[in-house]
VMD Tcl script that draws the C-alpha trace (Angstrom):
set ca {
  {15.33 -23.96 -89.88}
  {18.77 -22.35 -89.76}
  {20.69 -22.00 -86.50}
  {20.20 -18.20 -86.52}
  {16.46 -18.45 -87.15}
  {16.15 -21.16 -84.50}
  {17.83 -18.92 -81.93}
  {15.58 -16.00 -82.77}
  {12.53 -18.28 -82.59}
  {13.35 -19.42 -79.05}
  {14.04 -15.85 -77.97}
  {10.61 -14.79 -79.25}
  {8.94 -17.71 -77.40}
  {10.74 -16.76 -74.17}
  {9.58 -13.16 -74.45}
  {5.96 -14.18 -75.08}
  {6.03 -16.58 -72.13}
  {7.48 -13.88 -69.88}
  {4.72 -11.48 -70.85}
  {2.08 -14.15 -70.18}
  {3.56 -14.89 -66.78}
  {3.60 -11.22 -65.82}
  {0.00 -10.69 -66.87}
  {-1.04 -13.84 -65.04}
  {0.38 -12.61 -61.74}
  {-2.25 -9.91 -61.40}
  {-2.08 -6.32 -62.46}
  {-3.80 -6.75 -65.82}
  {-2.31 -7.53 -69.21}
  {-0.02 -4.53 -69.47}
  {3.62 -4.48 -68.41}
  {4.53 -1.28 -66.60}
  {7.82 -0.08 -65.17}
  {7.12 2.10 -62.14}
  {10.76 2.21 -61.12}
  {10.04 0.08 -58.03}
  {10.11 -3.71 -57.72}
  {6.64 -5.29 -58.06}
  {5.06 -7.69 -55.62}
  {4.80 -11.37 -56.51}
  {1.05 -11.47 -55.93}
  {-1.41 -8.84 -57.16}
  {-3.84 -7.78 -54.43}
  {-6.19 -5.14 -53.07}
  {-7.80 -4.69 -49.66}
  {-4.56 -5.88 -48.07}
  {-2.92 -4.33 -45.02}
  {0.54 -2.76 -45.00}
  {2.34 -2.51 -41.65}
  {5.69 -0.85 -41.09}
  {7.79 -3.10 -38.84}
  {10.19 -1.82 -36.18}
  {13.19 -2.66 -38.39}
  {11.86 -0.50 -41.24}
  {10.55 -3.29 -43.46}
  {6.95 -3.32 -44.71}
  {4.67 -6.31 -44.09}
  {1.86 -6.73 -46.67}
  {-0.85 -9.16 -45.61}
  {-3.70 -10.88 -47.44}
  {-6.25 -9.01 -49.53}
  {-8.09 -10.14 -52.65}
  {-6.31 -11.44 -55.75}
  {-9.56 -11.34 -57.73}
  {-13.19 -10.81 -56.79}
  {-14.02 -13.11 -53.85}
  {-10.60 -14.73 -54.03}
  {-8.90 -13.88 -50.72}
  {-5.20 -14.47 -50.32}
  {-3.24 -16.40 -47.72}
  {0.09 -15.01 -48.90}
  {2.26 -12.45 -47.15}
  {5.14 -10.41 -48.57}
  {7.81 -8.14 -47.10}
  {9.40 -5.10 -48.72}
  {12.90 -4.61 -47.37}
  {15.30 -1.70 -47.00}
  {17.02 -2.35 -50.33}
  {13.76 -2.27 -52.30}
  {13.13 -5.98 -52.89}
  {10.20 -8.25 -52.04}
  {10.32 -11.65 -50.35}
  {7.82 -14.10 -48.93}
  {6.84 -13.80 -45.27}
  {5.18 -17.19 -45.07}
  {1.46 -17.90 -45.17}
  {-1.40 -16.85 -42.95}
  {-3.17 -19.46 -40.88}
  {-6.41 -18.24 -42.49}
  {-7.18 -16.50 -45.77}
  {-7.84 -12.79 -45.25}
  {-9.86 -10.81 -47.78}
  {-10.38 -7.05 -47.72}
  {-11.75 -5.88 -44.38}
  {-9.16 -7.40 -42.04}
  {-6.84 -5.32 -39.86}
  {-3.16 -5.56 -38.95}
  {-1.83 -3.82 -35.83}
  {1.80 -3.39 -34.79}
  {2.04 -4.35 -31.12}
  {4.44 -2.77 -28.64}
  {6.60 -5.91 -28.64}
  {7.10 -5.69 -32.43}
  {4.69 -8.44 -33.40}
  {1.75 -7.82 -35.76}
  {-1.81 -8.79 -34.80}
  {-4.13 -9.69 -37.69}
  {-7.90 -9.86 -37.16}
  {-10.84 -10.35 -39.52}
  {-12.78 -12.87 -41.58}
  {-12.43 -15.66 -39.03}
  {-12.79 -16.21 -35.30}
  {-9.10 -17.03 -35.29}
  {-6.76 -14.09 -34.79}
  {-3.06 -14.50 -35.53}
  {0.24 -12.77 -34.90}
  {3.40 -12.42 -36.97}
  {6.78 -12.49 -35.24}
  {9.25 -10.63 -37.44}
  {12.22 -11.98 -35.47}
  {11.35 -15.58 -36.35}
  {9.26 -14.98 -39.48}
  {6.54 -17.21 -38.04}
  {2.76 -16.93 -37.81}
  {0.93 -18.27 -34.73}
  {-2.52 -18.19 -33.19}
  {-3.59 -15.21 -31.10}
  {-6.72 -16.90 -29.81}
  {-10.32 -16.49 -30.86}
  {-12.26 -13.25 -30.94}
  {-15.81 -13.34 -29.60}
  {-17.46 -12.24 -32.87}
  {-16.28 -12.98 -36.41}
  {-16.09 -9.62 -38.15}
  {-14.71 -7.68 -41.09}
  {-14.48 -3.96 -41.87}
  {-13.98 -3.24 -38.17}
  {-11.43 -0.88 -36.64}
  {-8.32 -1.90 -34.70}
  {-6.54 0.62 -32.47}
  {-3.43 0.18 -30.36}
  {-4.15 1.76 -26.97}
  {-1.52 3.53 -24.87}
  {-1.29 0.59 -22.47}
  {-0.45 -1.84 -25.32}
  {-3.86 -3.46 -25.59}
  {-5.80 -3.46 -28.90}
  {-9.37 -2.23 -29.30}
  {-11.44 -3.99 -31.98}
  {-14.69 -2.14 -32.66}
  {-17.71 -2.44 -34.93}
  {-17.56 -3.91 -38.40}
  {-19.82 -6.49 -39.99}
  {-20.63 -10.07 -39.17}
  {-18.65 -12.12 -41.69}
  {-21.60 -14.36 -42.58}
  {-24.75 -12.22 -42.30}
  {-23.00 -8.93 -43.17}
  {-25.05 -7.23 -40.48}
  {-23.39 -4.30 -38.76}
  {-22.01 -4.98 -35.28}
  {-22.09 -2.60 -32.32}
  {-19.89 -4.75 -30.12}
  {-16.25 -4.13 -29.22}
  {-13.46 -6.34 -27.88}
  {-10.05 -5.91 -26.30}
  {-6.94 -8.00 -26.96}
  {-4.27 -8.06 -24.26}
  {-0.91 -9.16 -25.75}
  {0.59 -9.69 -22.29}
  {-1.89 -12.48 -21.53}
  {-3.13 -13.40 -25.00}
  {-6.70 -13.00 -23.79}
  {-9.74 -11.47 -25.49}
  {-12.49 -9.72 -23.53}
  {-15.58 -7.71 -24.38}
  {-15.83 -4.02 -23.64}
  {-18.53 -1.37 -23.89}
  {-20.79 -1.49 -26.94}
  {-21.05 1.24 -29.56}
  {-24.12 3.45 -29.74}
  {-24.23 3.43 -33.56}
  {-23.30 1.09 -36.42}
  {-19.68 1.49 -37.54}
  {-18.64 -0.56 -40.55}
  {-15.95 0.36 -43.08}
  {-15.14 3.22 -40.70}
  {-11.88 4.60 -39.31}
  {-10.66 4.98 -35.73}
  {-7.93 7.32 -34.48}
  {-6.03 7.29 -31.16}
  {-6.26 10.82 -29.79}
  {-3.50 12.56 -27.84}
  {-5.36 12.03 -24.55}
  {-5.42 8.24 -25.05}
  {-9.07 8.05 -26.03}
  {-10.23 6.63 -29.39}
  {-12.32 8.54 -31.93}
  {-14.35 6.41 -34.35}
  {-16.05 7.97 -37.35}
  {-19.43 6.80 -38.60}
  {-22.20 7.32 -41.11}
  {-22.71 10.78 -39.66}
  {-22.41 10.33 -35.89}
  {-18.98 9.90 -34.30}
  {-18.11 8.34 -30.95}
  {-15.23 8.33 -28.45}
  {-14.00 5.34 -26.43}
  {-12.48 5.90 -22.99}
  {-10.13 3.02 -22.07}
  {-10.27 4.02 -18.40}
  {-14.00 3.34 -18.17}
  {-14.52 1.02 -21.14}
  {-17.40 3.17 -22.36}
  {-18.36 5.10 -25.50}
  {-19.77 8.62 -25.71}
  {-21.02 10.74 -28.60}
  {-18.51 13.05 -30.33}
  {-20.84 15.04 -32.54}
  {-21.63 14.88 -36.25}
  {-19.59 15.50 -39.36}
  {-20.89 17.84 -42.06}
  {-21.27 15.06 -44.61}
  {-22.85 11.63 -44.41}
  {-20.25 9.05 -45.45}
  {-20.74 5.34 -46.15}
  {-17.04 4.52 -45.83}
  {-14.25 4.98 -48.35}
  {-12.89 8.12 -46.67}
  {-9.48 8.77 -45.11}
  {-8.85 9.85 -41.50}
  {-5.51 11.34 -40.44}
  {-4.38 12.77 -37.11}
  {-2.55 16.04 -37.66}
  {0.49 17.14 -35.65}
  {-1.66 19.45 -33.54}
  {-3.91 16.56 -32.48}
  {-6.87 17.40 -34.70}
  {-8.30 14.76 -37.07}
  {-8.72 15.35 -40.81}
  {-11.48 13.36 -42.56}
  {-11.39 13.66 -46.35}
  {-13.60 12.42 -49.17}
  {-15.49 9.15 -48.99}
  {-18.66 7.68 -50.43}
  {-22.01 9.44 -50.37}
  {-25.38 8.86 -52.01}
  {-25.69 9.81 -55.65}
  {-27.82 12.92 -56.00}
  {-26.56 14.50 -52.79}
  {-29.21 13.11 -50.43}
  {-27.93 13.01 -46.88}
  {-30.87 11.67 -44.91}
  {-30.22 8.60 -42.82}
  {-32.23 5.71 -44.19}
  {-35.35 5.01 -42.08}
  {-35.16 1.85 -40.03}
  {-31.46 1.98 -39.31}
  {-28.05 2.42 -40.85}
  {-27.40 2.11 -44.54}
  {-23.98 0.65 -43.75}
  {-22.86 -2.94 -43.88}
  {-24.05 -5.20 -46.66}
  {-26.12 -2.60 -48.52}
  {-23.44 0.07 -48.53}
  {-20.69 -2.27 -49.67}
  {-22.78 -3.64 -52.53}
  {-24.60 -0.55 -53.75}
  {-23.90 1.14 -57.07}
  {-25.43 4.46 -55.97}
  {-22.46 5.56 -53.89}
  {-20.26 8.27 -55.39}
  {-17.18 10.14 -54.24}
  {-17.42 13.42 -52.35}
  {-14.84 16.24 -52.16}
  {-15.96 17.36 -48.69}
  {-13.50 17.54 -45.80}
  {-14.10 17.78 -42.04}
  {-11.79 18.44 -39.10}
  {-12.37 17.30 -35.51}
  {-10.89 19.32 -32.65}
  {-10.69 17.02 -29.60}
  {-9.91 19.90 -27.23}
  {-13.04 21.84 -28.17}
  {-14.97 18.65 -28.98}
  {-16.36 20.06 -32.21}
  {-16.36 19.27 -35.93}
  {-15.86 21.96 -38.56}
  {-15.65 22.10 -42.33}
  {-12.30 22.42 -44.08}
  {-11.45 23.34 -47.67}
  {-12.69 20.75 -50.13}
  {-10.46 18.36 -52.03}
  {-9.45 19.42 -55.52}
  {-11.55 16.54 -56.81}
  {-14.00 14.04 -55.27}
  {-12.25 10.94 -53.91}
  {-13.19 7.61 -52.36}
  {-11.37 4.41 -51.37}
  {-8.14 6.40 -51.12}
  {-5.31 6.17 -48.56}
  {-3.79 9.21 -46.83}
  {-0.43 9.70 -45.13}
  {0.88 12.32 -42.69}
  {4.17 13.53 -44.16}
  {7.21 14.43 -42.01}
  {6.56 18.16 -42.50}
  {2.99 17.85 -41.15}
  {1.17 18.00 -44.47}
  {-1.20 15.21 -45.58}
  {-0.80 13.30 -48.83}
  {-4.01 11.82 -50.32}
  {-3.66 9.28 -53.16}
  {-6.68 8.70 -55.39}
  {-7.30 6.61 -58.49}
  {-4.34 8.08 -60.35}
  {-3.77 11.58 -59.02}
  {-2.74 12.84 -55.61}
  {-3.01 16.05 -53.64}
  {-1.55 17.51 -50.46}
  {-3.29 19.31 -47.59}
  {-1.55 22.04 -45.59}
  {-3.36 22.53 -42.28}
  {-1.53 25.82 -41.64}
  {-3.22 27.43 -44.64}
  {-6.23 25.08 -45.03}
  {-5.33 24.54 -48.70}
  {-4.97 21.62 -51.10}
  {-2.35 21.49 -53.87}
  {-1.90 19.10 -56.75}
  {0.74 16.39 -56.16}
  {0.91 14.88 -59.64}
  {-0.07 11.47 -60.97}
  {1.02 7.91 -60.43}
  {2.31 5.78 -63.30}
  {-0.42 3.19 -62.73}
  {-4.08 3.99 -62.00}
  {-5.64 2.12 -59.07}
  {-9.42 1.85 -58.66}
  {-9.11 1.33 -54.91}
  {-7.87 -0.94 -52.17}
  {-4.28 0.31 -52.40}
  {-2.22 1.26 -49.36}
  {0.20 4.11 -48.71}
  {2.88 3.89 -46.01}
  {5.42 6.42 -44.80}
  {8.83 4.75 -44.81}
  {11.75 5.56 -42.55}
  {13.46 7.70 -45.20}
  {10.45 10.01 -45.50}
  {9.15 8.62 -48.79}
  {5.71 7.06 -49.25}
  {5.29 3.54 -50.67}
  {2.05 2.88 -52.58}
  {1.24 -0.82 -52.84}
  {-1.30 -2.81 -54.85}
  {-4.89 -1.82 -55.44}
  {-7.14 -3.07 -58.20}
  {-8.08 -2.28 -61.75}
  {-10.90 -3.20 -64.06}
  {-13.80 -2.36 -61.76}
  {-15.01 -0.82 -58.54}
  {-14.98 -3.83 -56.17}
  {-18.06 -2.45 -54.38}
  {-20.14 -2.11 -57.56}
  {-22.10 -5.36 -58.19}
  {-22.40 -4.58 -61.90}
  {-18.65 -4.78 -62.50}
  {-16.89 -6.17 -59.43}
  {-16.28 -9.59 -60.98}
  {-13.83 -7.91 -63.36}
  {-11.63 -6.51 -60.58}
  {-8.00 -7.72 -60.64}
  {-5.35 -7.14 -57.98}
  {-2.28 -5.14 -59.00}
  {1.33 -6.12 -58.41}
  {2.60 -2.61 -59.12}
  {4.35 -0.50 -56.47}
  {5.29 3.19 -56.59}
  {7.16 5.69 -54.42}
  {6.27 9.30 -53.70}
  {9.10 11.53 -52.48}
  {7.83 14.79 -50.91}
  {11.01 16.51 -52.10}
  {10.77 15.57 -55.79}
  {7.35 14.03 -56.37}
  {6.75 10.63 -57.99}
  {9.91 8.63 -58.60}
}
mol new
graphics top color blue
foreach p $ca { graphics top sphere $p radius 0.5 }
foreach p [lrange $ca 0 end-1] q [lrange $ca 1 end] { graphics top cylinder $p $q radius 0.2 }
display resetview
């Protein structure tokens, strides 16, 4: 073989190997340039937490079906990714990450062991043991700096939990607090302007009062949802709940004998996306219907933009809600489609960073979930110009 042919041969081998390495890192077999640096590890069901210094901490998630990750990555201010060490425990989808008032990040879920990340040292350490091992719970930072962990599912039995716990960062102690009246798994919780916590549910919603440690009913939404919806607090204090999963065929009756949440909901192929939207007014204490989404959506993130509008990011398209006019407008499409499990975070410069997600299958559909693969791809949405 001549010198020229030999050189070309090795170049071709290098290119093939590079393509193999990229496809093997998650994100499928295609190579896509989104204009933003990709993560090292493909993942979905991860958490994304904006640190006090403006960097983004991405924790855990699933690399493939039932393959939780122990890896952690950080996206910095110059648009590059770096390792942030390893978790003490693997964390699949369903864990939570909460930014504490002292700048540390509390991670809970999938194990009795909770852990905290110290961004100043880059180290992970134990945060003690919660009383019940749970996933798909909610985690809310209270006004006094404590963290409320509520509901979810038992990690082993997958039965819905009605218990709640409080973590006190000043002492490092865990303690139980008032129990929920209904099952709440794969649900969302929002800190209201008065310091109370609103948690959504299958149909019934509840409010937690930190002063008394008790829960009370907060009415019903217009649509029964089995998770997969987004919940966003608007600038006026109201809460916007959009989309989510509902029963195929439009049935809305609660299943006799208890909730249809937990194990059944997360492994049932009969759940489809809904376009319905509800708004909760905490001052009046009532729920009302809002204009529907342009298209049904589930397993989507939502972000409150600096101008008060709400960006919702679906499988490949996005739309924006304007609460002043109660209207939705098209916000274009991403470069890479994401079946679900992706996150969207408002960065300090006003842009929104979309991270990860999966492709190949709905991870909650037992007929196809084994084909789900975590994505490495990252994209940015700029409210001024659209998708970069």
